[in-house]
Backbone as ProteinMPNN parsed JSONL, in Angstrom:
{"seq_chain_A": "MLLMKLEVKKYYTLLVRPVVVITTISEDGKVNAAPFSFNTPISFSPPLYGFACNPEHDTWVNVKKTGEFVVNIAGKNLGEYMHILETDFPYGVNELEKAGLNKMPAKTVKPPRVKEALAWIECRFESYHKIGDHIWVVGKVSEVEVKDEFWKDVVDVGNVLCHIGGEFFAQNMELAKYKRVR", "coords_chain_A": {"N_chain_A": [[-14.787, 31.676, -16.311], [-12.58, 29.14, -16.983], [-11.825, 26.234, -17.855], [-10.084, 23.073, -17.882], [-9.296, 20.131, -19.599], [-8.967, 16.869, -19.36], [-7.239, 14.18, -20.471], [-9.202, 11.675, -20.316], [-7.864, 9.046, -19.633], [-6.233, 9.738, -17.962], [-8.02, 10.747, -15.498], [-7.025, 9.604, -13.006], [-5.257, 11.321, -12.158], [-6.518, 13.623, -10.746], [-7.095, 12.451, -8.141], [-5.732, 12.263, -5.108], [-4.088, 9.693, -3.385], [-3.471, 7.194, -0.779], [-0.03, 6.333, -0.026], [1.047, 2.781, -0.254], [2.99, 0.346, 1.086], [3.144, -2.814, -0.122], [4.079, -5.869, 1.111], [4.935, -9.27, 0.538], [5.506, -13.041, 0.612], [7.537, -15.637, -1.246], [7.126, -19.049, -1.833], [9.052, -20.312, -1.094], [10.087, -18.35, 0.694], [11.079, -16.205, -0.144], [11.64, -12.456, 0.499], [9.092, -10.097, -1.038], [8.279, -6.663, -1.819], [6.55, -3.653, -2.789], [5.186, -0.715, -3.829], [2.175, 1.147, -3.971], [-0.427, 2.747, -4.879], [-3.423, 2.484, -5.832], [-5.514, 1.654, -3.2], [-7.555, 0.796, -0.747], [-9.599, 0.653, 2.492], [-12.598, -1.432, 2.4], [-14.191, -2.667, 3.917], [-16.03, -2.319, 6.796], [-17.129, -4.94, 8.527], [-17.088, -7.735, 7.716], [-13.467, -6.978, 8.397], [-12.206, -5.716, 5.604], [-9.798, -5.127, 3.188], [-8.654, -3.564, 0.181], [-6.532, -3.649, -3.243], [-5.191, -2.505, -6.07], [-3.8, -4.722, -8.559], [-1.295, -4.947, -10.794], [-1.882, -8.213, -13.011], [0.483, -9.63, -13.839], [2.205, -8.912, -12.019], [4.709, -9.516, -9.098], [3.86, -9.23, -6.749], [1.324, -10.197, -6.695], [1.732, -12.63, -7.751], [2.727, -13.788, -5.46], [0.87, -13.582, -3.631], [-1.109, -15.155, -4.387], [-0.169, -17.861, -3.949], [0.851, -18.159, -1.194], [-1.072, -16.547, 0.197], [-1.01, -14.504, 1.939], [-0.501, -11.175, 2.957], [1.231, -7.997, 3.817], [0.314, -4.542, 4.688], [2.008, -1.998, 4.129], [2.173, 1.438, 5.613], [3.186, 4.058, 4.094], [5.417, 6.666, 4.908], [6.31, 10.199, 4.662], [8.612, 9.605, 4.521], [9.683, 8.051, 3.18], [9.362, 8.364, 0.647], [11.563, 8.927, -1.105], [12.576, 6.305, -1.694], [10.669, 5.188, -3.462], [10.978, 4.696, -6.412], [12.809, 2.826, -5.957], [11.425, 0.627, -4.942], [9.625, -0.091, -6.723], [11.274, -0.867, -9.027], [11.502, -3.609, -11.586], [12.524, -5.89, -10.585], [14.128, -9.209, -10.904], [12.003, -12.114, -10.124], [11.961, -12.972, -6.824], [14.205, -11.19, -6.164], [14.809, -9.202, -3.674], [13.584, -6.314, -2.661], [13.337, -4.8, -0.172], [15.965, -4.913, 0.681], [17.57, -4.082, -1.629], [16.633, -1.58, -1.397], [17.879, -0.738, 1.181], [16.296, -0.719, 3.443], [14.32, -1.82, 6.508], [13.379, -5.053, 7.517], [10.688, -6.561, 9.343], [9.505, -8.771, 12.239], [6.325, -9.515, 11.115], [2.984, -9.923, 13.278], [0.388, -11.714, 12.9], [1.016, -13.137, 10.387], [3.179, -14.511, 7.401], [4.482, -12.928, 6.013], [7.022, -10.109, 6.296], [7.181, -6.724, 7.874], [7.627, -3.046, 6.809], [9.919, -1.533, 8.485], [10.4, 0.623, 8.446], [8.051, 1.939, 7.821], [4.978, 3.874, 9.008], [2.723, 2.851, 9.904], [0.671, -0.417, 9.817], [-0.677, -2.915, 8.278], [-1.834, -6.046, 8.56], [-2.828, -9.021, 6.363], [-4.87, -11.459, 5.073], [-5.558, -13.338, 2.393], [-8.543, -12.907, 0.443], [-10.503, -12.348, -1.491], [-10.251, -12.254, -5.227], [-10.579, -9.975, -7.901], [-10.737, -9.583, -11.503], [-10.608, -6.444, -13.006], [-10.984, -4.201, -15.039], [-7.739, -3.542, -16.329], [-6.273, -4.956, -13.778], [-6.042, -6.649, -11.244], [-8.17, -6.779, -8.643], [-7.313, -7.182, -5.447], [-8.446, -8.625, -2.365], [-8.033, -8.325, 0.846], [-8.46, -10.134, 4.067], [-8.572, -8.382, 7.076], [-6.559, -8.512, 9.63], [-4.554, -7.801, 11.843], [-3.484, -4.499, 13.011], [-1.569, -2.149, 13.524], [0.083, 1.034, 14.829], [2.476, 3.273, 14.931], [3.383, 5.083, 17.944], [3.963, 7.541, 17.738], [2.847, 8.635, 15.202], [0.054, 8.833, 15.69], [-2.889, 10.397, 16.458], [-5.838, 10.096, 17.549], [-6.419, 9.675, 14.639], [-4.821, 8.498, 12.253], [-1.749, 10.702, 11.591], [-1.68, 12.753, 9.204], [-0.027, 14.623, 8.092], [2.306, 13.63, 7.857], [1.952, 10.788, 6.418], [2.351, 9.41, 3.015], [1.393, 10.355, -0.154], [-0.027, 9.47, -3.098], [-0.051, 11.193, -6.608], [0.116, 10.785, -9.274], [2.289, 9.44, -11.61], [5.616, 10.976, -11.124], [4.834, 12.76, -9.164], [3.862, 13.667, -5.904], [1.96, 14.25, -2.866], [2.61, 15.619, 0.41], [2.637, 16.65, 3.69], [-0.095, 17.238, 4.684], [-2.58, 18.343, 5.641], [-4.936, 18.144, 8.574], [-8.546, 18.071, 9.051], [-11.45, 18.698, 10.892], [-14.853, 17.852, 10.127], [-18.047, 18.068, 10.735], [-20.285, 15.467, 11.068], [-23.073, 12.966, 10.101], [-23.273, 9.925, 11.045]], "CA_chain_A": [[-14.383, 30.57, -16.302], [-11.635, 28.704, -17.885], [-11.306, 24.868, -17.437], [-8.703, 22.226, -18.155], [-9.77, 19.209, -20.045], [-8.223, 16.0, -19.307], [-7.273, 12.75, -21.215], [-9.937, 10.358, -19.846], [-7.152, 7.632, -19.114], [-5.66, 10.471, -16.725], [-8.722, 10.586, -14.376], [-6.5, 9.424, -11.443], [-4.803, 12.225, -11.461], [-7.197, 14.288, -9.704], [-7.209, 12.191, -6.865], [-4.523, 11.684, -3.841], [-4.188, 8.143, -2.826], [-2.047, 7.014, 0.082], [1.136, 5.109, -0.64], [1.516, 2.068, 1.016], [4.387, -0.851, 0.265], [2.669, -4.195, -0.229], [5.34, -6.918, 1.258], [4.561, -10.497, 0.425], [6.777, -13.751, 0.159], [7.08, -16.11, -2.312], [6.503, -20.188, -1.504], [10.256, -20.456, -0.389], [10.442, -17.265, 1.895], [11.978, -14.833, -0.501], [10.625, -11.169, 0.418], [8.982, -8.883, -2.383], [7.685, -5.233, -1.465], [6.083, -3.14, -4.122], [4.456, 0.414, -3.691], [0.859, 0.878, -4.597], [-1.532, 3.578, -4.261], [-4.725, 2.449, -6.005], [-5.775, 0.896, -2.726], [-8.691, 1.342, -0.027], [-10.542, -0.143, 2.95], [-13.333, -1.878, 1.51], [-15.547, -3.323, 4.289], [-15.892, -2.186, 8.342], [-17.461, -6.102, 8.941], [-15.784, -8.235, 8.399], [-12.669, -5.666, 8.043], [-11.608, -5.988, 4.067], [-8.819, -3.914, 2.342], [-8.49, -4.016, -1.11], [-5.685, -3.143, -3.83], [-5.143, -3.311, -7.528], [-2.344, -4.975, -8.883], [-0.727, -6.002, -12.158], [-1.65, -9.62, -12.924], [1.78, -9.625, -13.828], [3.274, -8.354, -10.871], [5.128, -10.876, -8.311], [2.764, -9.194, -5.405], [-0.084, -10.981, -7.02], [2.116, -14.657, -7.465], [3.064, -14.174, -3.99], [-0.446, -13.307, -2.985], [-2.335, -16.62, -4.881], [0.372, -18.936, -3.689], [0.858, -17.791, 0.069], [-2.221, -16.236, 0.812], [-0.965, -13.366, 3.252], [0.279, -9.968, 2.416], [0.973, -6.969, 4.85], [0.097, -3.078, 3.85], [2.768, -1.039, 4.921], [1.54, 2.996, 5.541], [4.101, 5.316, 3.755], [5.684, 7.993, 5.116], [7.177, 10.805, 3.844], [10.711, 9.422, 4.953], [9.629, 6.325, 2.297], [9.041, 8.93, -1.056], [12.625, 8.747, -1.72], [12.453, 4.818, -1.869], [9.663, 4.534, -4.439], [12.112, 4.452, -7.32], [13.978, 1.439, -6.01], [10.744, -0.495, -4.504], [8.87, 0.008, -7.905], [11.61, -1.19, -9.993], [11.2, -4.725, -12.181], [13.69, -6.759, -10.674], [13.948, -10.81, -11.137], [11.325, -12.969, -9.206], [12.847, -13.547, -5.842], [14.631, -10.245, -5.707], [14.636, -8.485, -1.925], [13.792, -5.141, -3.095], [13.959, -4.054, 0.645], [17.373, -5.023, 0.669], [18.088, -3.215, -2.418], [16.406, -0.316, -0.74], [18.372, -0.281, 1.99], [15.193, -0.575, 4.204], [15.131, -3.119, 7.277], [12.013, -5.381, 7.725], [10.315, -6.309, 10.961], [8.391, -9.633, 11.547], [4.606, -9.594, 11.254], [2.367, -10.463, 14.024], [-0.541, -12.694, 12.386], [1.198, -13.368, 8.619], [4.351, -14.592, 7.657], [5.212, -11.63, 4.674], [7.169, -9.021, 6.989], [6.638, -5.502, 7.765], [8.502, -3.021, 6.971], [10.063, -1.14, 10.194], [10.426, 2.696, 8.531], [6.35, 2.511, 8.015], [3.995, 4.503, 10.079], [1.877, 1.801, 10.287], [0.851, -1.605, 9.49], [-2.112, -3.845, 8.327], [-1.847, -7.549, 7.886], [-4.064, -9.109, 5.768], [-4.818, -12.97, 4.771], [-6.228, -13.244, 1.168], [-10.312, -13.346, 0.945], [-10.794, -13.185, -2.736], [-9.805, -11.312, -5.929], [-11.482, -9.526, -8.866], [-10.384, -9.167, -12.46], [-11.121, -5.4, -13.336], [-9.892, -3.62, -16.266], [-6.022, -4.072, -16.545], [-5.489, -5.033, -13.116], [-6.814, -7.759, -10.338], [-8.348, -6.112, -7.566], [-6.958, -8.104, -4.196], [-9.123, -8.359, -1.281], [-7.313, -9.153, 1.971], [-9.233, -9.58, 5.404], [-7.581, -7.871, 7.914], [-5.96, -9.897, 10.96], [-3.812, -7.526, 12.811], [-3.663, -3.371, 12.69], [-1.028, -1.205, 14.439], [0.728, 2.105, 14.199], [3.766, 3.597, 15.931], [2.748, 6.158, 18.619], [4.132, 9.18, 17.859], [1.876, 8.86, 14.227], [-1.321, 8.537, 15.593], [-3.623, 11.73, 16.842], [-6.743, 9.878, 17.422], [-6.163, 9.357, 13.642], [-3.299, 8.696, 11.754], [-0.869, 11.618, 11.029], [-1.965, 12.808, 7.662], [0.893, 15.297, 8.046], [3.496, 12.514, 7.202], [1.706, 10.089, 5.373], [3.039, 9.9, 1.444], [0.416, 10.153, -0.682], [0.275, 9.534, -4.915], [-1.307, 11.77, -7.664], [0.6, 10.392, -10.574], [3.641, 9.679, -12.202], [6.496, 11.167, -10.178], [3.937, 13.602, -8.136], [3.653, 12.773, -4.52], [1.758, 15.149, -1.75], [2.631, 15.483, 1.982], [2.537, 17.533, 4.77], [-1.312, 17.402, 4.366], [-3.151, 18.9, 7.784], [-6.141, 17.574, 9.539], [-9.6, 19.134, 9.199], [-12.545, 17.987, 11.344], [-16.452, 18.559, 9.877], [-19.562, 17.485, 11.464], [-20.769, 14.522, 10.357], [-24.149, 11.895, 10.801], [-22.579, 8.993, 11.863]], "C_chain_A": [[-13.51, 29.914, -17.226], [-11.532, 26.519, -17.113], [-10.768, 23.584, -18.563], [-9.433, 20.999, -18.542], [-8.194, 18.369, -20.202], [-8.108, 14.631, -19.958], [-8.173, 12.231, -20.378], [-9.302, 9.506, -18.73], [-6.482, 8.564, -18.05], [-6.388, 10.889, -15.616], [-8.077, 10.571, -13.232], [-5.636, 10.471, -10.864], [-4.959, 13.372, -10.593], [-7.681, 13.583, -8.507], [-5.869, 11.771, -6.021], [-5.178, 10.602, -3.48], [-2.909, 7.8, -2.01], [-1.6, 5.861, -0.716], [1.21, 4.419, 0.044], [2.317, 0.868, 0.381], [3.749, -2.211, 0.786], [4.095, -5.221, 0.195], [4.346, -8.32, 1.357], [5.685, -11.717, 0.569], [6.598, -14.892, -0.34], [7.329, -17.748, -1.502], [7.667, -20.706, -0.379], [10.77, -19.457, 0.594], [11.074, -16.235, 1.426], [10.817, -13.579, -0.562], [10.396, -10.578, -1.035], [8.617, -7.876, -1.174], [7.644, -4.36, -2.888], [4.834, -2.304, -3.53], [3.195, 0.288, -4.602], [0.177, 2.147, -3.805], [-3.322, 4.125, -5.027], [-4.942, 0.91, -4.819], [-6.911, 1.546, -1.706], [-9.428, 0.433, 1.442], [-11.855, -0.587, 2.224], [-14.733, -2.263, 2.837], [-15.465, -2.93, 6.306], [-16.103, -3.926, 8.75], [-17.901, -6.925, 7.953], [-14.91, -7.06, 7.917], [-11.828, -6.443, 6.833], [-10.823, -4.776, 3.799], [-8.606, -4.414, 1.023], [-7.408, -3.181, -2.023], [-5.563, -3.413, -5.132], [-3.743, -3.384, -7.76], [-2.79, -5.598, -10.039], [-1.127, -7.526, -12.37], [-0.149, -9.835, -12.821], [2.808, -9.896, -12.856], [3.856, -9.745, -9.603], [4.253, -10.762, -7.079], [2.177, -10.107, -5.683], [0.424, -12.646, -6.952], [2.226, -14.824, -6.105], [1.757, -14.501, -3.366], [-0.9, -14.565, -3.305], [-1.578, -17.709, -4.159], [0.406, -19.01, -2.354], [-0.567, -17.394, 0.776], [-2.314, -15.506, 2.025], [-0.065, -12.209, 2.601], [0.223, -8.637, 3.708], [1.371, -5.621, 4.167], [0.987, -2.163, 4.944], [2.735, 0.735, 4.816], [3.035, 3.377, 5.299], [4.181, 6.345, 4.142], [6.069, 8.899, 4.231], [8.534, 10.593, 3.625], [10.651, 8.096, 3.848], [9.796, 6.888, 0.634], [10.647, 8.757, -1.711], [13.116, 7.394, -2.232], [11.871, 4.23, -2.752], [10.176, 4.491, -5.793], [12.716, 3.094, -6.989], [12.933, 0.581, -5.851], [10.0, -0.925, -6.102], [9.762, -1.001, -9.152], [11.626, -2.66, -10.69], [12.311, -5.642, -11.435], [12.945, -8.577, -11.056], [13.091, -11.126, -9.875], [12.511, -13.268, -8.154], [13.709, -12.116, -5.331], [14.385, -9.181, -4.319], [14.437, -7.211, -2.186], [13.532, -4.315, -1.654], [15.465, -3.674, 0.917], [17.892, -4.105, -0.302], [17.626, -1.755, -1.856], [17.282, 0.079, 0.199], [17.543, -0.181, 3.143], [15.21, -1.899, 4.993], [13.034, -3.576, 7.097], [12.241, -5.869, 9.219], [9.458, -7.872, 11.031], [6.723, -9.13, 11.984], [3.975, -10.229, 12.835], [1.188, -11.919, 13.936], [-0.232, -13.654, 11.408], [2.954, -13.418, 8.7], [5.154, -13.436, 6.773], [5.917, -10.109, 5.868], [6.924, -7.512, 6.988], [7.901, -4.851, 7.684], [8.807, -1.623, 8.048], [10.142, 0.474, 9.918], [9.112, 2.679, 8.227], [6.096, 2.869, 9.025], [3.198, 3.516, 10.679], [1.48, 0.364, 9.657], [-0.475, -2.197, 9.371], [-1.817, -5.065, 7.617], [-3.351, -8.202, 7.367], [-3.973, -10.927, 5.274], [-6.059, -12.792, 3.352], [-7.704, -13.838, 1.443], [-10.297, -13.518, -0.45], [-9.879, -11.954, -3.688], [-10.947, -11.348, -7.285], [-10.821, -9.224, -10.402], [-11.119, -7.772, -13.164], [-10.303, -4.799, -13.9], [-8.688, -4.063, -16.631], [-5.412, -4.747, -15.362], [-6.487, -6.144, -12.33], [-6.846, -6.819, -9.273], [-8.245, -7.323, -6.325], [-7.494, -7.597, -3.246], [-8.545, -8.84, -0.176], [-8.18, -9.059, 3.644], [-8.267, -9.158, 6.613], [-7.497, -8.607, 9.454], [-5.193, -9.113, 12.044], [-3.626, -5.749, 12.144], [-2.194, -2.604, 13.858], [-0.215, -0.042, 13.798], [1.596, 2.498, 15.133], [2.862, 4.863, 16.221], [2.895, 7.622, 18.083], [3.204, 9.83, 16.242], [0.3, 8.57, 14.283], [-1.506, 9.66, 16.682], [-5.409, 11.314, 16.874], [-6.877, 8.937, 16.096], [-4.806, 8.931, 12.995], [-2.718, 10.052, 11.378], [-0.838, 12.043, 9.912], [-1.033, 13.892, 7.34], [2.028, 14.503, 7.467], [2.934, 11.369, 6.644], [2.002, 10.529, 4.014], [1.863, 9.631, 0.491], [0.772, 10.144, -2.4], [-0.605, 10.188, -5.682], [-0.827, 10.852, -9.168], [1.871, 10.327, -10.801], [4.604, 9.928, -10.784], [5.92, 12.118, -8.962], [3.346, 12.897, -7.05], [3.499, 13.92, -3.845], [1.98, 14.758, -0.426], [2.612, 16.687, 2.577], [1.205, 18.016, 4.865], [-1.718, 18.059, 5.98], [-4.966, 18.417, 7.783], [-7.3, 17.976, 9.681], [-10.651, 18.189, 10.131], [-13.826, 18.557, 11.083], [-17.204, 17.535, 10.455], [-20.124, 16.214, 10.821], [-22.022, 13.678, 10.754], [-23.86, 10.841, 11.403], [-20.98, 8.98, 12.46]], "O_chain_A": [[-13.737, 30.171, -18.408], [-11.188, 26.004, -16.049], [-11.084, 23.365, -19.733], [-10.333, 20.726, -17.747], [-7.092, 18.664, -20.664], [-9.134, 13.954, -19.891], [-7.725, 12.423, -19.247], [-9.69, 9.246, -17.591], [-6.132, 7.907, -17.07], [-5.752, 11.387, -14.687], [-8.387, 11.391, -12.367], [-5.307, 10.628, -9.688], [-4.108, 13.969, -9.933], [-8.621, 14.059, -7.87], [-5.088, 10.925, -6.455], [-6.383, 10.445, -3.287], [-1.736, 7.993, -2.326], [-2.082, 5.015, -1.47], [1.437, 4.803, 1.192], [2.186, 0.558, -0.803], [3.853, -2.599, 1.949], [5.08, -5.19, -0.543], [3.321, -8.433, 2.029], [6.845, -11.313, 0.645], [5.535, -15.434, -0.039], [7.801, -17.593, -0.376], [7.473, -21.247, 0.709], [11.78, -19.687, 1.258], [11.602, -15.391, 2.15], [9.748, -13.51, -1.168], [11.217, -10.56, -1.953], [8.635, -8.13, 0.03], [8.466, -4.392, -3.803], [3.84, -2.774, -2.976], [3.096, -0.39, -5.625], [0.212, 2.447, -2.612], [-4.025, 5.134, -4.966], [-4.742, -0.273, -5.097], [-7.168, 2.744, -1.831], [-9.802, -0.69, 1.102], [-12.115, 0.145, 1.269], [-15.939, -2.126, 2.633], [-14.6, -3.547, 6.928], [-15.124, -4.339, 9.373], [-18.997, -6.816, 7.403], [-15.392, -6.219, 7.159], [-11.069, -7.403, 6.96], [-11.141, -3.633, 4.128], [-8.395, -5.606, 0.798], [-7.281, -2.007, -1.676], [-5.811, -4.568, -5.479], [-2.821, -2.638, -7.432], [-3.761, -6.277, -10.371], [-0.418, -8.203, -11.625], [0.369, -10.193, -11.764], [3.776, -10.653, -12.795], [3.227, -10.792, -9.454], [3.895, -11.74, -6.422], [2.357, -11.096, -4.974], [-0.143, -13.586, -6.395], [1.877, -15.869, -5.555], [1.561, -15.512, -2.692], [-1.143, -15.228, -2.297], [-2.304, -18.586, -3.691], [-0.066, -20.09, -2.0], [-1.008, -17.943, 1.785], [-3.166, -15.612, 2.907], [0.903, -12.395, 1.864], [-0.784, -8.446, 4.389], [2.31, -5.449, 3.391], [0.75, -1.792, 6.094], [3.328, 1.247, 3.867], [3.942, 3.101, 6.084], [3.285, 7.165, 3.939], [6.202, 8.572, 3.051], [9.348, 11.132, 2.874], [11.565, 7.273, 3.781], [10.183, 6.218, -0.323], [10.744, 8.433, -2.894], [13.979, 7.341, -3.109], [12.139, 3.074, -3.077], [9.26, 4.007, -6.457], [13.079, 2.347, -7.898], [13.107, -0.451, -6.499], [9.927, -2.101, -6.456], [9.182, -1.699, -9.984], [12.017, -3.254, -9.685], [13.066, -6.126, -12.278], [11.807, -8.959, -11.33], [13.312, -10.597, -8.785], [13.642, -13.663, -8.433], [13.858, -11.972, -4.117], [13.471, -8.361, -4.411], [15.477, -6.649, -1.84], [13.491, -3.095, -1.82], [15.988, -2.606, 1.236], [18.694, -3.274, 0.123], [18.43, -0.829, -1.957], [17.575, 1.275, 0.178], [18.047, 0.517, 4.023], [15.795, -2.901, 4.582], [12.023, -2.942, 6.796], [13.197, -5.771, 9.988], [8.81, -8.207, 10.04], [6.254, -8.546, 12.961], [4.687, -11.035, 13.436], [1.178, -12.877, 14.709], [-0.814, -14.736, 11.324], [3.743, -12.847, 9.453], [6.345, -13.177, 6.942], [5.148, -9.184, 6.131], [6.406, -7.073, 5.961], [8.965, -5.325, 8.084], [7.913, -0.817, 8.306], [10.013, 1.363, 10.759], [8.747, 3.842, 8.402], [6.677, 2.477, 10.037], [3.052, 3.411, 11.897], [2.283, 0.063, 8.774], [-1.33, -2.027, 10.24], [-1.598, -5.173, 6.41], [-4.499, -8.0, 7.763], [-2.871, -11.469, 5.191], [-7.152, -12.228, 3.415], [-8.057, -14.741, 2.201], [-10.109, -14.664, -0.86], [-9.136, -11.083, -3.237], [-11.766, -12.205, -7.614], [-10.164, -8.193, -10.258], [-12.137, -7.956, -13.832], [-9.117, -4.702, -13.583], [-8.643, -5.079, -17.324], [-4.265, -5.175, -15.493], [-7.587, -6.437, -12.8], [-5.876, -6.139, -8.941], [-9.039, -8.264, -6.307], [-7.332, -6.408, -2.972], [-8.523, -10.071, -0.191], [-8.417, -7.993, 4.213], [-7.246, -9.786, 6.893], [-8.398, -9.109, 10.127], [-5.125, -9.646, 13.151], [-3.623, -5.628, 10.919], [-2.24, -2.821, 15.069], [0.128, -0.02, 12.616], [1.457, 2.018, 16.257], [2.074, 5.477, 15.502], [2.086, 8.55, 18.058], [2.937, 11.019, 16.064], [-0.462, 8.226, 13.379], [-0.684, 9.908, 17.564], [-6.212, 12.069, 16.327], [-7.283, 7.777, 16.174], [-3.75, 9.223, 13.556], [-3.51, 10.621, 10.627], [0.206, 11.737, 9.334], [-1.15, 14.243, 6.166], [2.614, 14.964, 6.488], [3.896, 10.723, 6.227], [1.968, 11.721, 3.711], [1.437, 8.476, 0.484], [1.735, 10.757, -2.86], [-1.809, 9.946, -5.601], [-1.655, 10.379, -9.947], [2.633, 11.113, -10.239], [4.464, 9.341, -9.711], [6.536, 12.191, -7.899], [2.607, 11.913, -7.083], [4.407, 14.751, -3.893], [1.601, 13.648, -0.051], [2.571, 17.73, 1.925], [1.116, 19.216, 5.128], [-1.131, 18.116, 7.06], [-5.85, 18.486, 6.929], [-7.349, 18.475, 10.805], [-10.586, 16.965, 10.017], [-14.109, 19.623, 11.631], [-16.924, 16.343, 10.585], [-20.384, 16.414, 9.634], [-22.101, 13.628, 11.982], [-24.282, 10.806, 12.559], [-20.592, 8.048, 13.165]]}, "name": "protein", "num_of_chains": 1, "seq": "MLLMKLEVKKYYTLLVRPVVVITTISEDGKVNAAPFSFNTPISFSPPLYGFACNPEHDTWVNVKKTGEFVVNIAGKNLGEYMHILETDFPYGVNELEKAGLNKMPAKTVKPPRVKEALAWIECRFESYHKIGDHIWVVGKVSEVEVKDEFWKDVVDVGNVLCHIGGEFFAQNMELAKYKRVR"}
């Protein structure tokens, strides 16, 4: 058996992670949108969601100042826009406009939803933790919606865009069901 040895700092390329686009607004209402893949639900009760953010990122600046964000679940239809959304534009530039994507109102928070997303998780800032070279941002979930065509008792994983590392993404996954204790 042959084994491939990876650099420790490349450990994350062994994990497939869903891509989300976090939308925030500045104190004066300017929209920011950025993709993230280090993210996960972290608690059922209360419903908490977390993501890792560079402390210099506009997303973190806005979350600290306004206390709200929207997690837009990216489908494979958004893959071609990732390079635009991750561009380091000057603070206050609307990445959704640069990418030609559309915003729509959120239900419980001020930052907009990305209309082209599969689903949305609206959050209010709960806490943060400095971990390694990132800030782990925790939000309390206040609203969740999914487009009907992407819901099949769970999200339609065949349409979810996932990130592996760099320019490598995964899509067209298949749903499998295994017996669980709970």
